[in-house]
C-alpha positions as CSV (number, residue, x, y, z in Angstrom):
1,X,0.0,-0.1,0.1
2,X,1.0,3.6,-0.8
3,X,0.4,5.9,2.1
4,X,1.0,9.5,0.7
5,X,-0.1,12.4,2.6
6,X,-3.0,14.1,1.8
7,X,-1.6,17.6,1.4
8,X,-5.2,19.1,1.0
9,X,-6.0,18.3,4.8
10,X,-2.6,19.0,6.0
11,X,-2.4,22.2,7.8
12,X,0.5,24.5,8.5
13,X,1.2,26.4,11.5
14,X,0.9,30.3,12.0
15,X,4.3,31.4,10.9
16,X,4.0,34.7,9.0
17,X,2.1,38.1,9.3
18,X,0.1,36.8,6.1
19,X,-0.9,33.8,8.4
20,X,-2.0,36.1,11.3
21,X,-4.0,38.4,8.7
22,X,-5.8,35.3,7.2
23,X,-6.6,34.2,10.6
24,X,-8.2,37.4,11.7
25,X,-10.1,37.7,8.4
26,X,-11.6,34.5,8.9
27,X,-12.3,34.7,12.5
28,X,-14.3,38.3,12.1
29,X,-15.8,36.8,9.0
30,X,-17.5,34.3,11.3
31,X,-18.1,36.8,14.2
32,X,-20.1,39.2,11.6
33,X,-22.5,36.0,11.1
34,X,-22.9,35.0,14.6
35,X,-26.3,35.6,15.7
36,X,-25.1,36.2,19.3
37,X,-22.0,38.4,18.9
38,X,-22.2,39.4,15.5
39,X,-24.6,42.3,16.1
40,X,-22.5,43.9,18.8
41,X,-19.4,44.0,16.4
42,X,-21.5,45.0,13.5
43,X,-23.0,47.7,15.2
44,X,-19.7,49.1,16.5
45,X,-17.9,48.6,13.6
46,X,-19.9,49.2,10.7
47,X,-18.0,51.0,8.0
48,X,-14.8,50.5,10.1
49,X,-14.0,46.7,9.6
50,X,-10.8,47.2,7.7
51,X,-9.4,49.7,10.4
52,X,-10.2,47.1,13.1
53,X,-8.6,44.5,11.2
54,X,-5.6,46.3,10.4
55,X,-5.1,47.0,14.5
56,X,-5.9,43.3,15.1
57,X,-3.4,42.2,12.5
58,X,-0.6,44.2,14.5
59,X,-2.1,43.1,17.9
60,X,-2.1,39.1,17.1
61,X,1.3,39.4,15.2
62,X,2.6,40.9,18.4
63,X,1.1,38.3,20.7
64,X,1.6,35.4,18.5
65,X,4.8,35.6,16.6
66,X,6.4,38.0,19.4
67,X,7.0,40.8,16.9
68,X,6.7,44.2,18.4
69,X,4.1,45.7,16.2
70,X,1.1,47.0,18.4
71,X,1.3,49.5,21.1
72,X,-1.6,50.5,23.0
73,X,-4.4,49.0,25.7
74,X,-7.3,47.6,23.8
75,X,-9.2,47.2,26.9
76,X,-10.8,50.3,27.9
77,X,-12.6,50.4,24.5
78,X,-14.7,47.3,25.7
79,X,-15.9,48.8,29.0
80,X,-19.1,50.5,27.7
81,X,-20.2,47.6,25.4
82,X,-22.3,45.9,27.9
83,X,-20.6,42.2,27.4
84,X,-20.3,39.5,29.7
85,X,-18.7,36.1,30.1
86,X,-21.3,34.6,27.9
87,X,-20.2,37.0,25.0
88,X,-16.5,36.1,25.9
89,X,-17.4,32.4,25.5
90,X,-18.9,32.8,22.3
91,X,-15.9,34.9,21.2
92,X,-13.5,32.3,22.2
93,X,-15.6,29.3,20.9
94,X,-15.4,31.1,17.4
95,X,-11.6,31.8,17.9
96,X,-10.8,28.3,18.6
97,X,-13.0,26.6,15.7
98,X,-11.1,29.1,13.3
99,X,-7.7,28.3,14.5
100,X,-8.5,24.6,14.3
101,X,-9.8,24.5,10.9
102,X,-7.0,26.5,9.3
103,X,-3.9,25.8,11.3
104,X,-1.9,23.3,13.6
105,X,1.2,23.4,15.5
106,X,3.0,25.1,18.2
107,X,1.7,28.6,17.2
108,X,-1.9,27.6,16.7
109,X,-1.9,26.2,20.2
110,X,-0.4,29.5,21.5
111,X,-3.4,31.2,19.5
112,X,-6.0,29.2,21.3
113,X,-4.2,29.5,24.6
114,X,-3.6,33.3,24.3
115,X,-7.3,33.7,23.1
116,X,-8.5,32.1,26.3
117,X,-6.1,34.4,28.6
118,X,-7.1,37.5,26.7
119,X,-10.8,36.7,27.1
120,X,-10.4,36.2,30.7
121,X,-8.4,39.1,31.3
122,X,-10.5,41.5,29.1
123,X,-13.5,40.3,31.2
124,X,-12.0,40.6,34.5
125,X,-10.8,44.3,33.8
126,X,-14.4,45.1,32.4
127,X,-15.9,43.7,35.5
128,X,-13.7,45.5,37.7
129,X,-14.1,48.7,35.9
130,X,-17.8,48.3,36.2
131,X,-17.7,47.7,39.9
132,X,-15.4,50.8,40.4
133,X,-18.0,52.8,38.2
134,X,-20.7,51.7,40.4
135,X,-19.0,52.7,43.6
136,X,-18.3,56.3,42.4
137,X,-22.2,56.8,41.6
């Protein structure tokens, strides 16, 4: 028997900025069509998706490939979005699905782990901010 690899089903790891751009594009395409979190993103980013993608390319390039390309604090913009753990769980489910469908390897695993830690950190900071705002009212 001849066992040749099926190159159509083999996946590469995330290794370049182009890979990161593809991941971000595929992820946000899925997000836009998601009935739960899609409306939140679509309302806030209508007409500005391209600008958002460019920021996220740099953000994930920095996070995944450890290239210093993003500077800033992405958390505060999320404070007034009225989002909770259910939204972050959905975000993470889509993120992991898109990573798994398109990539495999060390950096792909890092992408899933960093997605989880980002979702948890963002939620924690959002909840902390909300608590502080309620205490000052």
